[in-house]
DSSP file (Angstrom, degrees, kcal/mol; ACC not computed):
  #  RESIDUE AA STRUCTURE BP1 BP2  ACC     N-H-->O    O-->H-N    N-H-->O    O-->H-N    TCO  KAPPA ALPHA  PHI   PSI    X-CA   Y-CA   Z-CA
    1    1 A M              0   0    0      0, 0.0     2,-0.0     0, 0.0     0, 0.0   0.000 360.0 360.0 360.0 133.3  -83.6   -4.6    9.4
    2    2 A T     >  -     0   0    0      1,-0.1     4,-2.1     4,-0.0     5,-0.2  -0.291 360.0-116.6 -71.7 160.9  -87.2   -4.8   10.4
    3    3 A R  H  > S+     0   0    0      1,-0.2     4,-2.6     2,-0.2     5,-0.2   0.889 114.8  52.1 -63.1 -39.4  -88.8   -8.0   11.6
    4    4 A C  H  > S+     0   0    0      2,-0.2     4,-2.4     1,-0.2    -1,-0.2   0.898 110.1  48.1 -63.4 -41.2  -91.1   -8.2    8.7
    5    5 A R  H  > S+     0   0    0      2,-0.2     4,-2.3     1,-0.2    -1,-0.2   0.914 113.1  48.0 -67.5 -43.5  -88.3   -7.8    6.2
    6    6 A L  H  X S+     0   0    0     -4,-2.1     4,-2.3     2,-0.2    -2,-0.2   0.911 111.8  49.5 -61.5 -46.1  -86.2  -10.5    7.9
    7    7 A L  H  X S+     0   0    0     -4,-2.6     4,-2.4     1,-0.2     5,-0.2   0.912 110.3  52.1 -63.9 -42.2  -89.2  -12.9    8.1
    8    8 A Y  H  X S+     0   0    0     -4,-2.4     4,-2.6     1,-0.2    -2,-0.2   0.917 109.3  48.9 -58.5 -45.2  -89.8  -12.2    4.3
    9    9 A L  H  X S+     0   0    0     -4,-2.3     4,-2.5     1,-0.2    -1,-0.2   0.892 111.8  48.8 -64.0 -40.4  -86.2  -13.0    3.5
   10   10 A L  H  X S+     0   0    0     -4,-2.3     4,-2.2     2,-0.2    -1,-0.2   0.882 112.5  47.8 -68.3 -37.0  -86.3  -16.3    5.5
   11   11 A L  H  X S+     0   0    0     -4,-2.4     4,-2.4     2,-0.2    -2,-0.2   0.907 110.6  52.2 -68.9 -39.3  -89.6  -17.4    3.9
   12   12 A L  H  X S+     0   0    0     -4,-2.6     4,-2.4    -5,-0.2    -2,-0.2   0.941 110.7  47.6 -60.6 -45.4  -88.1  -16.5    0.5
   13   13 A A  H  X S+     0   0    0     -4,-2.5     4,-2.3     1,-0.2    -2,-0.2   0.931 111.9  49.9 -60.4 -45.0  -85.0  -18.7    1.2
   14   14 A A  H  X S+     0   0    0     -4,-2.2     4,-2.5     1,-0.2    -1,-0.2   0.883 110.5  50.5 -63.2 -38.8  -87.1  -21.6    2.5
   15   15 A L  H  X S+     0   0    0     -4,-2.4     4,-2.2     2,-0.2    -1,-0.2   0.903 109.8  50.2 -62.4 -45.3  -89.3  -21.4   -0.7
   16   16 A M  H  X S+     0   0    0     -4,-2.4     4,-2.4     2,-0.2    -2,-0.2   0.904 111.7  48.0 -60.6 -43.5  -86.3  -21.4   -2.9
   17   17 A I  H  X S+     0   0    0     -4,-2.3     4,-2.3     1,-0.2    -2,-0.2   0.944 113.4  46.3 -66.2 -47.9  -84.9  -24.5   -1.2
   18   18 A S  H  X S+     0   0    0     -4,-2.5     4,-1.8     2,-0.2    -1,-0.2   0.844 112.0  51.5 -64.4 -33.5  -88.1  -26.4   -1.3
   19   19 A T  H  X S+     0   0    0     -4,-2.2     4,-1.5     2,-0.2    -2,-0.2   0.917 111.4  47.4 -65.1 -45.3  -88.6  -25.5   -5.0
   20   20 A E  H  X>S+     0   0    0     -4,-2.4     5,-2.9     1,-0.2     4,-0.8   0.877 111.1  51.6 -65.1 -40.1  -85.1  -26.7   -5.9
   21   21 A A  H ><5S+     0   0    0     -4,-2.3     3,-0.5     1,-0.2    -1,-0.2   0.888 108.4  51.0 -62.7 -39.3  -85.7  -29.9   -3.9
   22   22 A A  H 3<5S+     0   0    0     -4,-1.8    -1,-0.2     1,-0.2    -2,-0.2   0.821 108.5  52.5 -68.1 -31.0  -88.9  -30.6   -5.7
   23   23 A K  H 3<5S-     0   0    0     -4,-1.5    -1,-0.2    -5,-0.1    -2,-0.2   0.646 123.9-103.2 -77.7 -15.3  -87.2  -30.1   -9.0
   24   24 A G  T <<5S+     0   0    0     -4,-0.8    -3,-0.2    -3,-0.5    -2,-0.1   0.514  77.4 135.7 104.0   6.5  -84.5  -32.6   -8.1
   25   25 A G      < +     0   0    0     -5,-2.9    -1,-0.3    -6,-0.2    13,-0.2  -0.396  48.4  28.7 -82.4 168.6  -81.8  -30.1   -7.3
   26   26 A G  S    S+     0   0    0     11,-1.9    12,-0.1     1,-0.2    14,-0.1  -0.040  84.1  65.4  73.7 178.3  -79.6  -30.5   -4.2
   27   27 A G  S    S-     0   0    0     12,-0.2    12,-0.9    44,-0.0    -1,-0.2  -0.300  94.4 -12.6  71.7-151.8  -78.6  -33.5   -2.4
   28   28 A R  S    S+     0   0    0     -3,-0.1     2,-0.1    10,-0.1    42,-0.0  -0.194  94.8  47.2 -79.1 171.7  -76.5  -36.2   -3.9
   29   29 A G  S    S-     0   0    0      9,-0.0    10,-0.1     2,-0.0     3,-0.1  -0.333  93.6 -27.6  96.5-174.7  -75.4  -36.7   -7.5
   30   30 A R        -     0   0    0     -2,-0.1     2,-0.1     1,-0.1     9,-0.0  -0.483  65.6-107.5 -78.8 145.9  -74.0  -34.5  -10.1
   31   31 A P        -     0   0    0      0, 0.0     3,-0.1     0, 0.0    -1,-0.1  -0.457  23.7-148.7 -67.9 145.8  -74.8  -30.8  -10.2
   32   32 A R        -     0   0    0      1,-0.3     2,-0.2    -2,-0.1    -2,-0.0   0.254  62.0 -42.5-105.1  13.3  -77.2  -30.1  -13.0
   33   33 A G  S >  S-     0   0    0      3,-0.1     3,-1.1     0, 0.0    -1,-0.3  -0.670  73.2 -60.6 145.7 164.4  -76.0  -26.6  -13.8
   34   34 A R  T 3  S+     0   0    0      1,-0.2     3,-0.1    -2,-0.2     0, 0.0  -0.369 112.1  31.8 -72.8 150.5  -74.9  -23.3  -12.4
   35   35 A G  T 3  S+     0   0    0      1,-0.3    -1,-0.2    -2,-0.1     2,-0.2   0.385  93.7 108.6  87.7  -6.1  -77.3  -21.3  -10.2
   36   36 A R  S <  S-     0   0    0     -3,-1.1     2,-0.5     6,-0.0    -1,-0.3  -0.623  77.7-103.9 -96.4 162.0  -79.0  -24.5   -8.8
   37   37 A L        +     0   0    0     -2,-0.2   -11,-1.9     5,-0.1     2,-0.3  -0.741  55.8 149.4 -84.4 129.1  -78.6  -25.6   -5.2
   38   38 A F  B >   -A   41   0A   0      3,-1.5     3,-1.6    -2,-0.5   -10,-0.1  -0.987  47.6 -20.6-157.5 148.5  -76.3  -28.5   -4.9
   39   39 A G  T 3  S-     0   0    0    -12,-0.9   -12,-0.2    -2,-0.3   113,-0.1  -0.146 116.4 -30.8  58.6-144.9  -73.8  -30.1   -2.6
   40   40 A S  T 3  S+     0   0    0    113,-0.1     2,-0.8   -14,-0.1    -1,-0.2   0.379 118.8  91.8 -90.6   5.2  -72.3  -27.7    0.1
   41   41 A R  B <   +A   38   0A   0     -3,-1.6    -3,-1.5   109,-0.0     2,-0.5  -0.860  52.0 172.4-103.7 109.7  -72.6  -24.7   -2.2
   42   42 A M        -     0   0    0     -2,-0.8     2,-0.3    -5,-0.2    -5,-0.1  -0.961  30.0-130.3-119.0 128.1  -75.9  -23.0   -1.7
   43   43 A H        -     0   0    0     -2,-0.5     2,-0.4    -7,-0.1    -6,-0.0  -0.592  25.6-161.4 -77.1 132.1  -76.5  -19.6   -3.4
   44   44 A I        -     0   0    0     -2,-0.3     2,-0.6     2,-0.0   -31,-0.0  -0.963  16.4-128.7-119.4 134.4  -77.8  -17.0   -0.9
   45   45 A L        -     0   0    0     -2,-0.4   -32,-0.1   -36,-0.1    -2,-0.0  -0.699  24.4-174.3 -78.1 118.3  -79.5  -13.9   -1.9
   46   46 A I    >   -     0   0    0     -2,-0.6     3,-0.7     3,-0.0     2,-0.1  -0.921  15.8-146.5-116.2 105.3  -77.9  -10.8   -0.2
   47   47 A P  T 3  S+     0   0    0      0, 0.0    -2,-0.0     0, 0.0     0, 0.0  -0.362  75.1  12.8 -71.4 148.7  -79.9   -7.7   -0.8
   48   48 A N  T 3  S+     0   0    0      1,-0.2     2,-0.2    -2,-0.1     0, 0.0   0.851  78.0 176.8  59.8  41.1  -78.1   -4.3   -1.2
   49   49 A R    <   -     0   0    0     -3,-0.7    -1,-0.2     1,-0.1    -3,-0.0  -0.550  30.3-121.6 -72.4 139.5  -74.6   -5.8   -1.5
   50   50 A N     >  -     0   0    0     -2,-0.2     4,-2.0     1,-0.1     3,-0.5  -0.504  21.2-110.4 -81.0 157.6  -72.1   -3.0   -2.1
   51   51 A P  H  > S+     0   0    0      0, 0.0     4,-2.3     0, 0.0     5,-0.2   0.812 114.2  57.5 -57.9 -37.6  -70.0   -3.1   -5.3
   52   52 A A  H  > S+     0   0    0      2,-0.2     4,-1.4     1,-0.2     5,-0.1   0.902 109.7  44.1 -64.4 -39.7  -66.7   -3.8   -3.5
   53   53 A S  H  > S+     0   0    0     -3,-0.5     4,-2.9     2,-0.2     5,-0.3   0.888 111.2  54.8 -74.1 -34.9  -68.1   -7.0   -1.8
   54   54 A T  H  X S+     0   0    0     -4,-2.0     4,-2.0     1,-0.2    -2,-0.2   0.925 106.8  51.2 -61.4 -42.6  -69.7   -8.1   -5.1
   55   55 A H  H  < S+     0   0    0     -4,-2.3    -1,-0.2     1,-0.2    -2,-0.2   0.842 114.5  44.4 -59.9 -36.4  -66.3   -7.7   -6.8
   56   56 A Y  H >< S+     0   0    0     -4,-1.4     3,-0.9    -5,-0.2    -2,-0.2   0.928 117.3  40.8 -77.0 -45.4  -64.7   -9.9   -4.1
   57   57 A Y  H 3< S+     0   0    0     -4,-2.9    -2,-0.2     1,-0.2    -3,-0.2   0.708 123.9  37.8 -77.6 -19.4  -67.3  -12.6   -3.8
   58   58 A E  T 3< S+     0   0    0     -4,-2.0    -1,-0.2    -5,-0.3     2,-0.2  -0.030  79.4 149.7-123.6  32.1  -67.9  -12.9   -7.5
   59   59 A N    X   -     0   0    0     -3,-0.9     3,-1.3    88,-0.2    -3,-0.1  -0.477  45.0-141.3 -68.6 128.1  -64.3  -12.4   -8.8
   60   60 A K  T 3  S+     0   0    0      1,-0.3    -1,-0.1    -2,-0.2    -5,-0.0   0.711 102.3  48.2 -64.6 -21.5  -63.8  -14.3  -12.0
   61   61 A D  T 3  S+     0   0    0     28,-0.1    29,-2.1     2,-0.1    -1,-0.3   0.437  86.7 120.5 -98.2  -1.3  -60.3  -15.3  -10.9
   62   62 A G  S <  S-     0   0    0     -3,-1.3     2,-0.2    85,-0.2    26,-0.1  -0.187  76.9 -89.1 -62.2 153.6  -61.3  -16.4   -7.5
   63   63 A A        +     0   0    0     85,-0.3     2,-0.4    26,-0.1    26,-0.2  -0.485  50.7 179.2 -64.5 127.1  -60.7  -20.0   -6.3
   64   64 A K  E     -B   88   0B   0     24,-2.5    24,-2.5    -2,-0.2     2,-0.7  -0.997  28.1-134.7-135.7 129.3  -63.6  -22.3   -7.2
   65   65 A I  E     +B   87   0B   0     -2,-0.4    22,-0.3    22,-0.2     3,-0.1  -0.740  26.8 174.2 -83.3 120.3  -63.9  -26.0   -6.6
   66   66 A V  E     +     0   0B   0     20,-2.1     2,-0.3    -2,-0.7    21,-0.2   0.592  65.3  25.2-104.0 -14.2  -65.2  -27.6   -9.9
   67   67 A K  E     +B   86   0B   0     19,-1.6    19,-2.8     0, 0.0     2,-0.3  -0.972  67.7 157.6-153.3 134.2  -65.0  -31.2   -9.0
   68   68 A A  E     -B   85   0B   0     -2,-0.3    17,-0.2    17,-0.2     3,-0.1  -0.978  40.4 -85.4-153.9 163.1  -65.1  -33.1   -5.7
   69   69 A S        -     0   0    0     15,-1.8    14,-0.1    -2,-0.3    84,-0.1  -0.038  60.2 -77.0 -62.6 172.3  -65.9  -36.4   -4.0
   70   70 A H        -     0   0    0      1,-0.1    -1,-0.1     2,-0.1    14,-0.1  -0.161  42.3-115.6 -66.1 167.4  -69.4  -37.5   -3.0
   71   71 A F  S    S+     0   0    0     83,-0.1    84,-3.3     1,-0.1     2,-0.4   0.710  93.1  36.6 -83.8 -23.2  -70.8  -36.0    0.2
   72   72 A E  E     +f  155   0C   0     82,-0.2     2,-0.4     2,-0.0    84,-0.2  -0.984  62.0 179.3-132.9 143.8  -71.1  -39.1    2.3
   73   73 A L  E     -f  156   0C   0     82,-2.0    84,-1.7    -2,-0.4     2,-0.5  -0.944  13.7-160.9-148.2 123.7  -68.9  -42.1    2.5
   74   74 A D  E     -f  157   0C   0     -2,-0.4     2,-0.3    82,-0.2    84,-0.2  -0.909  22.0-170.4 -96.1 127.5  -69.1  -45.2    4.6
   75   75 A Y  E     -f  158   0C   0     82,-1.9    84,-2.7    -2,-0.5     2,-0.4  -0.826  21.0-121.3-120.3 157.1  -65.8  -47.0    4.9
   76   76 A M  E >   -f  159   0C   0     -2,-0.3     3,-2.1    82,-0.2    55,-0.3  -0.781  39.7-100.2 -97.2 139.6  -64.8  -50.4    6.3
   77   77 A L  T 3  S+     0   0    0     82,-0.8    55,-0.2    -2,-0.4     3,-0.1  -0.274 108.1  21.6 -55.6 141.0  -62.2  -50.5    9.0
   78   78 A G  T 3  S+     0   0    0     53,-3.2    -1,-0.2     1,-0.3     2,-0.1   0.270 104.1 102.8  84.2 -13.1  -58.7  -51.3    7.8
   79   79 A R  S <  S-     0   0    0     -3,-2.1    52,-2.6    52,-0.2     2,-0.3  -0.328  78.5 -87.8 -94.2-177.6  -59.5  -50.2    4.2
   80   80 A K        -     0   0    0     50,-0.2     2,-0.4    49,-0.1    49,-0.2  -0.710  27.1-153.5 -96.3 142.5  -58.5  -47.0    2.4
   81   81 A I  E     - C   0 128B   0     47,-2.6    47,-2.5    -2,-0.3     2,-0.4  -0.956  17.7-173.9-108.7 131.8  -60.5  -43.7    2.4
   82   82 A T  E     - C   0 127B   0     -2,-0.4     2,-0.3    45,-0.2    45,-0.2  -0.993   8.1-177.6-130.6 132.0  -59.9  -41.5   -0.7
   83   83 A F  E     - C   0 126B   0     43,-2.6    43,-2.3    -2,-0.4     2,-0.4  -0.946  10.2-155.8-124.4 149.5  -61.3  -38.0   -1.3
   84   84 A F  E     + C   0 125B   0     -2,-0.3   -15,-1.8    41,-0.2     2,-0.3  -0.958  12.7 175.2-126.5 143.9  -60.8  -35.9   -4.5
   85   85 A C  E     -BC  68 124B   0     39,-2.5    39,-2.6    -2,-0.4     2,-0.4  -0.967   5.8-175.0-148.2 132.4  -60.9  -32.2   -5.1
   86   86 A M  E     -BC  67 123B   0    -19,-2.8   -20,-2.1    -2,-0.3   -19,-1.6  -0.998  11.5-179.1-130.3 132.5  -60.1  -30.1   -8.2
   87   87 A A  E     -BC  65 122B   0     35,-2.3    35,-2.4    -2,-0.4     2,-0.3  -0.948  12.2-156.4-132.9 151.0  -60.1  -26.3   -8.2
   88   88 A I  E     +BC  64 121B   0    -24,-2.5   -24,-2.5    -2,-0.3     2,-0.2  -0.873  29.8 121.5-121.2 157.4  -59.5  -23.5  -10.7
   89   89 A G        -     0   0    0     31,-1.8   -27,-0.2    -2,-0.3   -26,-0.1  -0.844  55.4 -82.1 164.9 163.6  -58.5  -19.9  -10.2
   90   90 A V  S    S+     0   0    0    -29,-2.1     2,-0.2    -2,-0.2    30,-0.1  -0.958 119.9  33.2-131.9 114.1  -55.8  -17.3  -11.2
   91   91 A P  S    S-     0   0    0      0, 0.0    56,-0.2     0, 0.0    29,-0.1   0.557 121.8 -96.6 -70.8 164.7  -53.4  -17.5   -9.6
   92   92 A R        -     0   0    0     27,-0.7    -2,-0.1    -2,-0.2    29,-0.1  -0.201  47.4-118.2 -50.4 130.8  -53.7  -21.3   -9.2
   93   93 A P        -     0   0    0      0, 0.0     2,-0.4     0, 0.0    52,-0.2  -0.237  14.9-128.2 -68.7 161.8  -55.4  -22.1   -5.8
   94   94 A E  E     -G  144   0C   0     50,-2.4    50,-2.1    28,-0.0     2,-0.5  -0.906  20.0-140.2-106.1 141.4  -53.8  -24.0   -3.0
   95   95 A I  E     -G  143   0C   0     -2,-0.4     2,-0.4    48,-0.2    48,-0.2  -0.905  17.2-174.2-107.7 130.7  -55.8  -26.9   -1.5
   96   96 A T  E     -G  142   0C   0     46,-2.6    46,-3.1    -2,-0.5     2,-0.4  -0.956  14.4-143.4-119.5 140.0  -55.9  -27.5    2.2
   97   97 A W  E     -G  141   0C   0     -2,-0.4     7,-2.9     7,-0.3     2,-0.3  -0.888  19.9-176.1-104.9 135.6  -57.6  -30.6    3.8
   98   98 A L  E     -GH 140 103C   0     42,-2.6    42,-2.5    -2,-0.4     2,-0.4  -0.933  16.5-156.9-127.9 152.9  -59.4  -30.3    7.1
   99   99 A K  E >  S-GH 139 102C   0      3,-2.8     3,-1.9    -2,-0.3    40,-0.2  -0.993  84.0 -14.0-128.9 127.1  -61.1  -32.8    9.4
  100  100 A D  T 3  S-     0   0    0     38,-3.4    39,-0.1    -2,-0.4    -1,-0.1   0.861 131.1 -53.2  46.0  42.3  -63.8  -31.5   11.8
  101  101 A G  T 3  S+     0   0    0     37,-0.4     2,-0.4     1,-0.2    -1,-0.3   0.476 116.6 110.7  80.0   5.5  -62.6  -27.9   11.1
  102  102 A I  E <  S-H   99   0C   0     -3,-1.9    -3,-2.8     1,-0.0    -1,-0.2  -0.948  73.4-110.0-116.2 132.9  -58.9  -28.6   11.9
  103  103 A E  E     -H   98   0C   0     -2,-0.4     2,-0.4    -5,-0.2    -5,-0.3  -0.280  31.3-132.2 -59.9 136.8  -56.1  -28.7    9.2
  104  104 A L        -     0   0    0     -7,-2.9    -7,-0.3     0, 0.0     2,-0.3  -0.747  18.0-159.4 -94.0 140.4  -54.7  -32.1    8.5
  105  105 A Y        -     0   0    0     -2,-0.4     5,-0.0     1,-0.1    -7,-0.0  -0.854  30.3 -91.9-117.0 153.2  -51.0  -32.7    8.4
  106  106 A H        +     0   0    0     -2,-0.3     2,-0.3     2,-0.1     5,-0.2  -0.288  53.4 155.0 -61.6 142.2  -49.1  -35.6    6.7
  107  107 A H  B >   -D  110   0B   0      3,-1.4     3,-1.4     0, 0.0    -1,-0.0  -0.903  59.0 -73.9-150.9-173.3  -48.3  -38.6    8.8
  108  108 A K  T 3  S+     0   0    0     -2,-0.3    -2,-0.1     1,-0.3    21,-0.0   0.827 130.2  33.4 -54.5 -36.5  -47.6  -42.3    8.2
  109  109 A F  T 3  S+     0   0    0      1,-0.1    20,-2.2    19,-0.1     2,-0.4   0.352 111.5  68.5-104.7   4.8  -51.3  -43.2    7.4
  110  110 A F  E <   +DE 107 128B   0     -3,-1.4    -3,-1.4    18,-0.2     2,-0.4  -0.991  57.3 171.5-131.5 122.8  -52.4  -39.9    5.7
  111  111 A Q  E     - E   0 127B   0     16,-2.4    16,-2.9    -2,-0.4     2,-0.4  -0.981  17.6-159.3-135.5 145.7  -51.1  -38.7    2.3
  112  112 A V  E     - E   0 126B   0     -2,-0.4     2,-0.4    14,-0.2    14,-0.2  -0.991   8.1-166.9-123.0 130.5  -52.0  -35.9    0.0
  113  113 A H  E     - E   0 125B   0     12,-2.8    12,-3.1    -2,-0.4     2,-0.3  -0.980   9.2-170.2-118.1 131.6  -51.1  -36.1   -3.7
  114  114 A E  E     - E   0 124B   0     -2,-0.4    10,-0.2    10,-0.2    -2,-0.0  -0.948  11.3-170.0-125.6 146.9  -51.4  -33.0   -5.9
  115  115 A W  E     - E   0 123B   0      8,-2.5     8,-2.2    -2,-0.3     2,-0.2  -0.948  14.9-146.2-132.8 111.4  -51.2  -32.3   -9.6
  116  116 A P  E     - E   0 122B   0      0, 0.0     2,-0.5     0, 0.0     6,-0.2  -0.555  14.6-163.1 -72.6 142.6  -51.0  -28.8  -11.1
  117  117 A V  E >>  - E   0 121B   0      4,-3.2     4,-1.4    -2,-0.2     3,-0.6  -0.957  54.6 -40.4-126.6 113.0  -52.8  -28.7  -14.5
  118  118 A G  T 34 S-     0   0    0     -2,-0.5   -26,-0.0     1,-0.2     0, 0.0  -0.346  98.2 -55.0  69.2-154.0  -52.0  -25.7  -16.7
  119  119 A N  T 34 S+     0   0    0      1,-0.1   -27,-0.7    -3,-0.1    -1,-0.2   0.511 134.0  36.6 -97.8  -9.1  -51.7  -22.3  -15.0
  120  120 A D  T <4 S+     0   0    0     -3,-0.6   -31,-1.8   -29,-0.1     2,-0.4   0.433  98.7  74.1-128.0   2.7  -55.1  -22.2  -13.3
  121  121 A T  E  <  -CE  88 117B   0     -4,-1.4    -4,-3.2   -33,-0.2     2,-0.4  -0.941  45.0-174.3-129.5 145.9  -56.1  -25.7  -12.0
  122  122 A I  E     -CE  87 116B   0    -35,-2.4   -35,-2.3    -2,-0.4     2,-0.4  -0.999   8.7-158.4-132.6 135.7  -54.9  -28.0   -9.2
  123  123 A K  E     -CE  86 115B   0     -8,-2.2    -8,-2.5    -2,-0.4     2,-0.4  -0.930  13.7-174.6-110.4 139.4  -56.0  -31.6   -8.5
  124  124 A S  E     -CE  85 114B   0    -39,-2.6   -39,-2.5    -2,-0.4     2,-0.4  -0.999  10.7-170.0-140.2 135.7  -55.7  -33.0   -5.0
  125  125 A K  E     -CE  84 113B   0    -12,-3.1   -12,-2.8    -2,-0.4     2,-0.4  -0.993   7.3-161.3-125.6 126.7  -56.3  -36.5   -3.7
  126  126 A M  E     -CE  83 112B   0    -43,-2.3   -43,-2.6    -2,-0.4     2,-0.4  -0.921  11.5-174.2-110.5 131.0  -56.3  -37.3    0.0
  127  127 A E  E     -CE  82 111B   0    -16,-2.9   -16,-2.4    -2,-0.4     2,-0.5  -0.974  16.3-169.3-127.5 139.0  -55.9  -40.8    1.3
  128  128 A I  E     -CE  81 110B   0    -47,-2.5   -47,-2.6    -2,-0.4     3,-0.3  -0.997  20.4-155.7-122.8 127.2  -56.0  -42.5    4.7
  129  129 A D  S    S+     0   0    0    -20,-2.2   -49,-0.1    -2,-0.5     2,-0.1  -0.907  74.9  18.0-153.4 117.3  -54.8  -46.1    4.7
  130  130 A P  S    S-     0   0    0      0, 0.0    -1,-0.4     0, 0.0     2,-0.3   0.584  87.7-144.5 -84.8 152.1  -55.7  -48.1    6.8
  131  131 A A        -     0   0    0    -52,-2.6   -53,-3.2   -55,-0.3     2,-0.2  -0.573  18.6-173.2 -81.2 140.8  -58.8  -46.4    8.1
  132  132 A T    >   -     0   0    0     -2,-0.3     3,-1.5   -55,-0.2     4,-0.2  -0.701  43.1 -92.8-122.6 177.3  -59.6  -46.7   11.8
  133  133 A Q  G >  S+     0   0    0      1,-0.3     3,-1.3    -2,-0.2    25,-0.2   0.805 121.6  64.1 -62.7 -27.5  -62.7  -45.6   13.9
  134  134 A K  G 3  S+     0   0    0      1,-0.3    -1,-0.3     3,-0.0    -3,-0.0   0.634  88.7  70.3 -71.6 -12.5  -61.0  -42.3   14.7
  135  135 A D  G <  S+     0   0    0     -3,-1.5    -1,-0.3     2,-0.1    -2,-0.2   0.534  72.6 107.2 -80.7  -7.2  -61.1  -41.4   11.0
  136  136 A A    <   +     0   0    0     -3,-1.3     2,-0.3    -4,-0.2    21,-0.2  -0.467  53.3  79.1 -66.9 140.6  -64.9  -41.0   11.1
  137  137 A G  E    S- I   0 156C   0     19,-1.4    19,-2.9    -2,-0.1     2,-0.6  -0.989  82.9 -45.4 157.1-160.0  -65.9  -37.3   10.9
  138  138 A Y  E     - I   0 155C   0     -2,-0.3   -38,-3.4    17,-0.2   -37,-0.4  -0.930  49.4-168.7-111.3 111.4  -66.4  -34.3    8.6
  139  139 A Y  E     -GI  99 154C   0     15,-3.1    15,-3.1    -2,-0.6     2,-0.3  -0.714   2.2-170.0-100.8 149.6  -63.7  -33.6    6.1
  140  140 A E  E     -GI  98 153C   0    -42,-2.5   -42,-2.6    -2,-0.3     2,-0.5  -0.993  16.8-151.0-137.3 145.6  -63.3  -30.5    3.9
  141  141 A C  E     -GI  97 152C   0     11,-2.3    11,-2.0    -2,-0.3     2,-0.5  -0.973  20.2-163.1-108.4 133.5  -61.2  -29.6    1.0
  142  142 A Q  E     -GI  96 151C   0    -46,-3.1   -46,-2.6    -2,-0.5     2,-0.5  -0.973   5.8-168.1-120.4 123.6  -60.5  -25.8    0.9
  143  143 A A  E     +GI  95 150C   0      7,-2.8     7,-2.8    -2,-0.5     2,-0.3  -0.919  18.2 165.9-108.2 132.5  -59.3  -24.1   -2.2
  144  144 A D  E     +GI  94 149C   0    -50,-2.1   -50,-2.4    -2,-0.5     2,-0.3  -1.000  15.0 163.0-149.5 146.4  -58.1  -20.5   -1.8
  145  145 A N        -     0   0    0      3,-2.1     3,-0.4    -2,-0.3   -82,-0.1  -0.799  63.4 -71.8-140.3-171.0  -56.1  -17.9   -3.7
  146  146 A Q  S    S+     0   0    0     -2,-0.3   -84,-0.1     1,-0.2     3,-0.1   0.652 128.4  44.5 -63.8 -13.1  -55.8  -14.1   -3.2
  147  147 A Y  S    S-     0   0    0      1,-0.3     2,-0.3   -86,-0.2   -88,-0.2   0.740 118.3  -5.2-105.4 -26.9  -59.4  -13.5   -4.5
  148  148 A A        -     0   0    0     -3,-0.4    -3,-2.1   -87,-0.2     2,-0.4  -0.989  47.2-135.1-161.8 167.7  -61.5  -16.1   -2.9
  149  149 A V  E     - I   0 144C   0     -2,-0.3     2,-0.3    -5,-0.2    -5,-0.2  -0.995  21.4-178.3-127.0 134.3  -62.0  -19.2   -0.7
  150  150 A D  E     - I   0 143C   0     -7,-2.8    -7,-2.8    -2,-0.4     2,-0.3  -0.987   4.2-169.9-132.1 146.9  -64.2  -22.2   -1.6
  151  151 A R  E     - I   0 142C   0     -2,-0.3     2,-0.4    -9,-0.2    -9,-0.2  -0.978  11.2-166.9-136.9 148.6  -64.9  -25.3    0.4
  152  152 A R  E     - I   0 141C   0    -11,-2.0   -11,-2.3    -2,-0.3     2,-0.3  -0.994  16.7-149.3-130.4 141.0  -66.6  -28.7   -0.1
  153  153 A G  E     - I   0 140C   0     -2,-0.4     2,-0.4   -13,-0.2   -13,-0.2  -0.841  10.3-170.0-116.7 150.7  -67.4  -31.0    2.8
  154  154 A F  E     - I   0 139C   0    -15,-3.1   -15,-3.1    -2,-0.3     2,-0.4  -0.993  12.1-149.6-137.1 123.2  -67.6  -34.9    3.0
  155  155 A R  E     -fI  72 138C   0    -84,-3.3   -82,-2.0    -2,-0.4     2,-0.3  -0.806  18.4-171.9 -98.2 140.2  -69.0  -36.8    6.0
  156  156 A T  E     +fI  73 137C   0    -19,-2.9   -19,-1.4    -2,-0.4     2,-0.3  -0.952  12.2 170.5-129.7 147.5  -67.6  -40.2    6.8
  157  157 A D  E     -f   74   0C   0    -84,-1.7   -82,-1.9    -2,-0.3     2,-0.2  -0.978  30.9-113.8-151.7 153.4  -68.5  -43.0    9.1
  158  158 A Y  E     -f   75   0C   0     -2,-0.3     2,-0.5   -84,-0.2   -82,-0.2  -0.513  18.5-143.8 -91.2 155.7  -67.2  -46.6    9.4
  159  159 A V  E     -f   76   0C   0    -84,-2.7   -82,-0.8    -2,-0.2     2,-0.5  -0.978   6.3-150.7-119.8 130.2  -69.1  -49.8    8.8
  160  160 A M        -     0   0    0     -2,-0.5     2,-0.5   -84,-0.1   -84,-0.0  -0.893   8.0-156.5-100.2 126.2  -68.6  -52.8   10.8
  161  161 A I        -     0   0    0     -2,-0.5     2,-0.4     2,-0.0    -2,-0.0  -0.880   7.9-162.2-103.0 123.0  -69.2  -56.1    9.0
  162  162 A S              0   0    0     -2,-0.5    -2,-0.0     1,-0.1     0, 0.0  -0.888 360.0 360.0-109.4 143.9  -70.1  -59.0   11.3
  163  163 A Y              0   0    0     -2,-0.4    -1,-0.1     0, 0.0    -2,-0.0   0.379 360.0 360.0-104.3 360.0  -69.8  -62.6   10.1
């Protein structure tokens, strides 16, 4: 790829991001529709994608996270942290929880509750109770099936209240 073309693509991506930000897209809050930039899902233009990769990345049966917790959470030490994730896909996706890129496993203070809904939907709730300073970090819920993988991230930090 030539330098000019790469520079053009970078400028185009920056323009798209600034345009969406000016319109109120992106950042916190509810997504306002498909095709807009929001949350941790940013649409990227990939020129000259071959048909096989298009079929893979845009598969209608691929795992997609359709509902998730907010992107930042400040928690109080000793209280409960809760994150929610809901995904669709055929076959029904599996949800995996990660912290700082490492898969989380059940232990005494960490629980995951899951509810299958129909043949294509899974709901998952992750709870940490009681929360400690070590629980601050970057959490992700990852939904995957044989056709696709989708992720949402949530940053957490603790708040100390002084009296």
